[in-house]
C-alpha positions in Angstrom: 3.7 12.8 -29.2 6.8 12.2 -27.2 5.5 11.1 -23.7 7.6 10.6 -20.6 6.3 8.8 -17.5 8.0 7.6 -14.3 7.9 4.8 -11.8 10.2 4.5 -8.8 10.8 0.7 -9.4 9.6 -1.6 -12.2 8.9 -4.8 -10.2 5.8 -7.0 -10.4 3.6 -4.8 -8.1 0.6 -2.7 -9.0 1.9 0.7 -10.3 4.8 -0.9 -12.4 2.2 -3.2 -14.1 0.0 -0.2 -14.6 2.9 1.7 -16.1 4.0 -0.9 -18.6 0.4 -1.5 -19.7 -0.1 2.2 -20.3 3.2 2.5 -22.2 2.5 -0.5 -24.5 -0.9 0.9 -25.4 0.5 4.4 -26.0 3.2 2.9 -28.2 0.6 1.0 -30.2 -1.0 4.4 -30.9 2.3 5.7 -32.4 3.5 7.7 -29.5 7.2 7.7 -28.4 7.2 6.7 -24.8 10.1 6.8 -22.3 10.1 5.8 -18.6 12.2 7.3 -15.9 12.8 4.8 -13.1 15.0 5.4 -10.1 15.7 1.7 -9.5 14.6 0.0 -12.7 13.5 -3.6 -12.4 12.4 -6.8 -14.1 9.6 -5.1 -16.1 12.2 -2.8 -17.8 12.7 -5.2 -20.7 11.2 -4.0 -23.9 10.8 -0.4 -22.8 12.8 2.8 -23.1 13.8 3.0 -19.5 16.2 5.6 -18.1 17.8 5.5 -14.7 19.1 9.0 -15.3 16.5 11.6 -16.3 19.2 13.8 -17.8 19.6 11.2 -20.5 15.9 11.2 -21.6 14.7 12.8 -24.8 12.7 15.9 -24.2 9.0 15.0 -24.1 6.0 16.9 -25.2 4.1 15.9 -22.0 5.0 14.1 -18.8 2.7 11.7 -16.9 4.6 11.6 -13.7 4.2 8.9 -11.1 5.8 8.8 -7.6 6.7 12.1 -6.1 10.5 11.9 -6.1 10.4 10.9 -9.8 8.1 13.8 -10.6 10.5 16.2 -8.8 13.5 15.0 -10.8 11.6 15.2 -14.1 10.5 18.7 -13.3 14.0 19.7 -12.5 15.2 18.3 -15.9 12.3 19.5 -17.9 11.1 22.7 -16.2 8.8 23.9 -19.0 7.2 20.6 -20.1 3.5 20.2 -19.2 3.2 17.7 -16.4 0.4 15.5 -15.1 0.9 13.8 -11.7 -0.8 10.4 -11.5 -1.6 9.2 -7.9 -2.5 5.6 -7.1 -3.0 5.6 -3.4 -3.4 7.6 -0.2 -0.9 6.2 2.3 2.4 5.6 0.5 4.8 8.6 0.7 5.5 8.2 -3.1 1.9 8.8 -4.0 1.7 12.2 -2.3 1.5 15.3 -4.6 4.9 17.1 -4.7 5.2 20.8 -4.3 6.3 21.6 -7.9 4.6 23.0 -10.9 2.0 20.5 -12.0 -0.7 21.3 -14.6 -3.2 18.4 -13.8 -3.6 15.4 -11.6 -4.9 11.8 -12.3 -6.5 9.9 -9.4 -7.3 6.2 -9.7 -10.4 6.6 -7.4 -12.5 8.9 -5.2 -10.4 8.2 -2.1 -7.3 9.4 -3.9 -9.1 12.5 -5.0 -9.9 13.2 -1.4 -6.3 12.8 -0.4 -5.0 15.1 -3.1 -7.5 17.8 -2.1 -6.5 17.4 1.5 -2.9 18.1 0.5 -3.9 21.4 -1.2 -4.6 20.3 -4.8 -7.6 22.1 -6.4 -10.4 19.7 -7.1 -10.9 21.3 -10.5 -7.4 20.2 -11.5 -8.1 16.4 -10.8 -9.5 13.8 -13.2 -10.5 10.3 -12.0 -8.6 8.0 -14.4 -9.4 4.5 -13.1 -7.0 1.7 -12.6 -7.0 -0.3 -15.8 -6.3 -3.9 -16.9 -5.0 -5.2 -20.2 -8.1 -7.2 -21.1 -6.3 -9.0 -23.9 -3.8 -10.5 -21.4 -6.2 -11.0 -18.5 -9.1 -12.9 -20.1 -11.1 -16.0 -19.1 -9.5 -19.2 -20.5 -11.1 -21.7 -18.1 -14.8 -21.9 -17.1 -15.7 -21.6 -13.4 -16.8 -24.7 -11.6 -20.3 -25.0 -10.3 -18.9 -25.0 -6.8 -15.6 -23.5 -5.8 -12.8 -26.0 -5.9 -9.7 -23.8 -5.9 -8.9 -20.4 -4.2 -5.9 -18.3 -5.1 -4.7 -15.6 -2.7 -2.7 -12.8 -4.4 -0.7 -10.6 -2.1 2.6 -8.8 -1.9 2.3 -8.6 1.9 3.9 -10.9 4.4 1.9 -13.8 5.8 -0.6 -12.4 8.2 -3.9 -12.9 9.9 -5.6 -12.7 6.4 -3.4 -15.5 5.1 -4.1 -17.7 8.1 -7.9 -17.1 7.9 -8.0 -18.0 4.2 -6.0 -21.2 4.8 -8.2 -22.3 7.7 -11.4 -21.4 5.7 -10.2 -23.5 2.8 -9.4 -26.4 5.1 -12.8 -26.4 6.6 -14.5 -26.2 3.2 -12.2 -28.7 1.5 -11.1 -26.2 -1.1 -7.7 -26.3 -2.6 -5.6 -23.2 -1.6 -2.6 -21.5 -3.4 -0.9 -18.2 -2.8 1.0 -15.9 -5.2 3.0 -12.8 -4.5 6.4 -11.7 -3.1 6.2 -13.5 0.3 5.0 -16.8 -1.4 6.2 -17.1 -5.0 6.5 -14.5 -7.7 4.2 -15.1 -10.6 5.3 -13.8 -13.9 2.1 -15.0 -15.6 -0.4 -14.4 -12.8 -3.3 -14.5 -15.3 -2.6 -18.2 -15.8 -2.7 -18.8 -12.0 -5.9 -16.9 -11.8 -7.5 -18.9 -14.5 -6.8 -22.1 -12.5 -8.9 -20.7 -9.6 -12.6 -20.3 -9.1 -12.2 -17.5 -6.5 -9.3 -15.0 -6.2 -8.8 -13.2 -2.9 -6.9 -10.0 -3.1 -7.1 -6.2 -2.9 -6.5 -3.4 -5.3 -5.2 -4.4 -8.8 -5.4 -8.1 -7.8 -9.2 -7.9 -7.6 -9.4 -6.2 -11.0 -7.1 -8.7 -12.7 -9.2 -11.5 -11.3 -12.4 -10.0 -12.5 -10.9 -9.5 -15.9 -10.0 -13.2 -16.0 -13.7 -14.0 -15.3 -13.0 -15.2 -11.8 -15.1 -14.7 -8.7 -13.3 -12.1 -6.5 -13.2 -11.4 -2.8 -11.7 -8.2 -1.5 -9.6 -9.1 1.5 -6.0 -8.6 2.8 -4.2 -6.6 5.5 -7.0 -7.5 8.0 -10.0 -5.9 6.2 -11.9 -6.1 2.9 -15.2 -5.6 1.2 -15.9 -9.3 0.7 -17.4 -11.0 -2.3 -17.5 -8.5 -5.2 -20.7 -8.3 -7.2 -22.7 -5.4 -8.7 -24.2 -4.6 -5.2 -20.8 -3.5 -3.8 -18.5 -3.0 -6.8 -19.2 0.7 -7.3 -18.6 1.5 -3.6 -15.6 -0.8 -3.2 -13.8 0.7 -6.3 -13.8 4.1 -4.6 -11.2 2.8 -2.2 -9.5 0.4 -4.7 -11.1 -2.7 -3.3 -9.0 -2.7 -0.1 -7.2 -1.0 2.7 -8.4 0.7 5.9 -11.7 2.1 4.8 -13.1 -1.3 3.8 -16.3 -2.4 5.5 -15.3 -5.7 7.2 -12.7 -7.3 9.4 -13.1 -11.0 8.7 -12.8 -14.1 10.9 -12.6 -17.6 9.5 -16.3 -18.0 10.0 -17.3 -14.7 8.3 -14.9 -15.4 5.5 -16.6 -18.7 4.9 -19.8 -16.8 4.6 -18.3 -14.8 1.8 -17.0 -17.8 0.0 -20.5 -19.4 0.2 -21.8 -16.5 -1.9 -20.0 -18.0 -4.8 -21.9 -18.0 -8.1 -20.2 -19.2 -11.3 -22.2 -16.5 -13.2 -20.0 -13.9 -11.3 -17.3 -14.6 -13.8 -19.4 -13.2 -16.7 -20.6 -10.2 -14.6 -17.1 -9.4 -13.4 -15.6 -9.6 -16.9 -18.3 -7.2 -18.2 -17.6 -4.7 -15.4 -13.9 -4.6 -16.3 -14.6 -4.2 -20.1 -16.9 -1.3 -19.3 -14.9 0.5 -16.6 -11.3 -0.7 -16.5 -10.6 -1.5 -20.1 -7.0 -0.4 -20.9 -7.9 1.0 -24.3 -10.8 3.1 -23.0 -8.7 4.5 -20.2 -5.8 5.4 -22.5 -8.3 7.1 -24.8 -9.5 9.2 -21.7 -5.9 10.1 -20.9 -5.1 11.3 -24.4 -8.3 13.3 -24.5 -7.4 15.0 -21.2 -3.9 15.8 -22.6 -5.3 17.2 -25.8 -8.1 19.3 -24.2 -6.9 20.3 -20.7 -3.2 20.9 -20.9 
């Protein structure tokens, strides 16, 4: 098939990484993939990226991301079947546009609820979970028996969360590092993660850490679900391991309690959860099946 997708900007954040992972896997299956991106970005290299939708080849199907991109693609290709893929509930770009759309992908249950609240029929929505390239994000270093290094992955400015993590690490004599746009961009974040025993993040950062066989703590922007293990993984994934509906607002002391839950066996458990539920190959299989059977 000729498949078009879109992403407002192709930087190092979550949806652009999702987009390029999806496109690489589709291309490996023999599909011709093109990306419409309003701003382009550093992840454009190696892909058929178009800043002008009018220059794109006509696709057989569109997997649109970000509302303004979906609107432009619908204007240029009014008759092509379109899926709108939503990755969040708060950003304006993730809201369903009022155009002709055949189906919707939602990365979790919270996004399903948001789409329905905006008038989308629940029967037209499929949960297609956020996925990780398990060949890129894999364990290359064993976890220590006790945590020696913590990595905080965030694209948000230094905040209360940052300060709490720094102070907790100081009290526990644990080495601290941070990666992300306010700190330092990491083009090979999987290598940074493999140097840590615990990764603290939200959303895709948690999944990437789990895929690398790291212990993971859900925490940023003031709240989180804490230390991720099978007892809370299934609930936490419904809200993408972060944001306002998380259970806890941590202090330094309560964050230390979460760090003390560390178990080196969490790395194996987390890796297995990713392979089962967030494997990029399995999720692309699901996407293609939906395209073939429901469009």
